[in-house]
PAGU-923600 format. One record per residue (C-alpha): x, y, z; residue number from 1; chain. Coordinates in steps of 0.5 Angstrom, whole numbers, plus 500, padded with zeros to 3 digits. Layout:
! PAGU-923600
x  y  z  k  c
X  Y  Z  NUM  A
...
END
This chain:
! PAGU-923600
x  y  z  k  c
523  900  570  1  A
516  901  573  2  A
510  900  568  3  A
507  906  571  4  A
512  911  569  5  A
510  917  564  6  A
513  921  559  7  A
513  927  564  8  A
517  922  568  9  A
522  921  563  10  A
522  929  561  11  A
524  930  569  12  A
529  925  568  13  A
532  928  562  14  A
532  935  565  15  A
536  932  571  16  A
541  928  567  17  A
548  930  567  18  A
551  924  565  19  A
556  927  560  20  A
559  933  557  21  A
553  934  552  22  A
549  938  557  23  A
555  944  558  24  A
553  950  554  25  A
546  949  553  26  A
541  954  554  27  A
535  949  555  28  A
533  942  555  29  A
530  939  549  30  A
525  934  550  31  A
520  931  545  32  A
513  933  544  33  A
506  931  541  34  A
501  926  542  35  A
503  921  547  36  A
498  916  543  37  A
501  917  536  38  A
501  912  531  39  A
508  916  528  40  A
514  917  532  41  A
518  922  529  42  A
526  921  531  43  A
530  927  529  44  A
537  929  529  45  A
540  932  536  46  A
537  939  537  47  A
541  945  534  48  A
542  952  536  49  A
534  954  535  50  A
532  948  539  51  A
537  950  544  52  A
534  957  545  53  A
527  955  545  54  A
527  948  548  55  A
523  945  543  56  A
524  940  537  57  A
523  943  530  58  A
523  950  531  59  A
524  955  525  60  A
524  953  518  61  A
526  946  519  62  A
519  946  523  63  A
515  949  518  64  A
518  944  513  65  A
516  939  517  66  A
509  941  518  67  A
508  942  510  68  A
511  935  509  69  A
506  932  514  70  A
500  935  511  71  A
502  930  504  72  A
502  924  509  73  A
495  926  511  74  A
498  928  518  75  A
498  934  523  76  A
504  936  527  77  A
500  935  534  78  A
498  928  531  79  A
505  925  532  80  A
510  925  537  81  A
517  928  536  82  A
523  925  539  83  A
530  927  539  84  A
536  922  538  85  A
539  925  544  86  A
536  930  549  87  A
542  935  548  88  A
548  937  544  89  A
553  943  544  90  A
551  949  540  91  A
557  948  536  92  A
554  942  533  93  A
560  937  534  94  A
558  930  533  95  A
557  926  539  96  A
561  920  541  97  A
559  913  542  98  A
559  913  550  99  A
555  920  549  100  A
550  917  545  101  A
549  911  550  102  A
548  915  555  103  A
542  918  552  104  A
539  912  548  105  A
535  910  554  106  A
531  916  554  107  A
529  914  547  108  A
527  907  548  109  A
523  909  554  110  A
519  914  549  111  A
518  909  544  112  A
515  904  549  113  A
511  909  552  114  A
508  911  545  115  A
508  905  542  116  A
508  907  535  117  A
506  904  529  118  A
511  907  525  119  A
518  910  527  120  A
520  915  522  121  A
527  917  522  122  A
530  924  519  123  A
537  924  516  124  A
543  920  517  125  A
544  920  524  126  A
537  918  527  127  A
537  913  521  128  A
544  910  523  129  A
542  910  531  130  A
535  907  530  131  A
537  901  525  132  A
544  900  527  133  A
547  901  520  134  A
552  904  517  135  A
548  905  510  136  A
546  912  509  137  A
540  916  508  138  A
541  916  500  139  A
540  909  499  140  A
535  907  505  141  A
530  913  504  142  A
523  911  502  143  A
523  904  504  144  A
520  900  510  145  A
525  896  515  146  A
524  893  522  147  A
528  895  528  148  A
525  890  533  149  A
518  890  533  150  A
517  897  530  151  A
517  899  522  152  A
522  904  521  153  A
521  909  515  154  A
527  913  514  155  A
527  920  510  156  A
531  926  509  157  A
531  931  514  158  A
526  937  513  159  A
532  942  513  160  A
535  938  507  161  A
530  942  503  162  A
532  948  505  163  A
540  947  503  164  A
539  943  497  165  A
532  944  493  166  A
533  937  489  167  A
532  934  496  168  A
525  937  496  169  A
521  932  491  170  A
524  926  494  171  A
522  928  501  172  A
515  929  498  173  A
515  923  495  174  A
517  919  502  175  A
512  923  506  176  A
506  921  500  177  A
509  914  501  178  A
508  914  509  179  A
501  916  508  180  A
500  910  504  181  A
503  906  509  182  A
499  909  514  183  A
492  908  510  184  A
494  901  509  185  A
495  900  517  186  A
502  899  515  187  A
501  893  511  188  A
504  896  505  189  A
512  895  507  190  A
516  893  501  191  A
519  886  501  192  A
526  888  503  193  A
522  892  509  194  A
520  885  512  195  A
527  884  515  196  A
532  888  519  197  A
536  893  514  198  A
543  890  512  199  A
548  893  517  200  A
554  893  511  201  A
END
């Protein structure tokens, strides 16, 4: 992979990709957007129906919630970079197969390399398990800082969870407040358990 590659190059590859059936039935190719020099890379779930219609990540109510929660961390949406785990997913939102995930994984790796974030925030079970290579759920992992290679990873409940379950909102707000603390400290406030990769059991 040439060092001269840019996010636009990756976006073009994503738009042209037809490696697996995930492309079938989709209206738009959804690719991440935001600040290419962001300190925070937010990894969401594979795009759903609203994202498919508009071709953008985090639109509608989930997007509004994300913006509200980012403010708690002292961030604006334009100051982060949003990347989906997968570039596409069928409108029926079926779970992607492992081979389909593998087909899309290089696109996420390239975005991470090009942005080189200080912290990767994973939203929800799917993104967290994908990044941390763990079977542990978001309920036990959220709000802690872990390592994935050289990157600090901060798992959180997906902003959409606050729409469907009001009990999740205070937890999400607490997690974003902690993210703000981590960023203000230059990432130095990772917990002791966050100094090592997550236990995959």
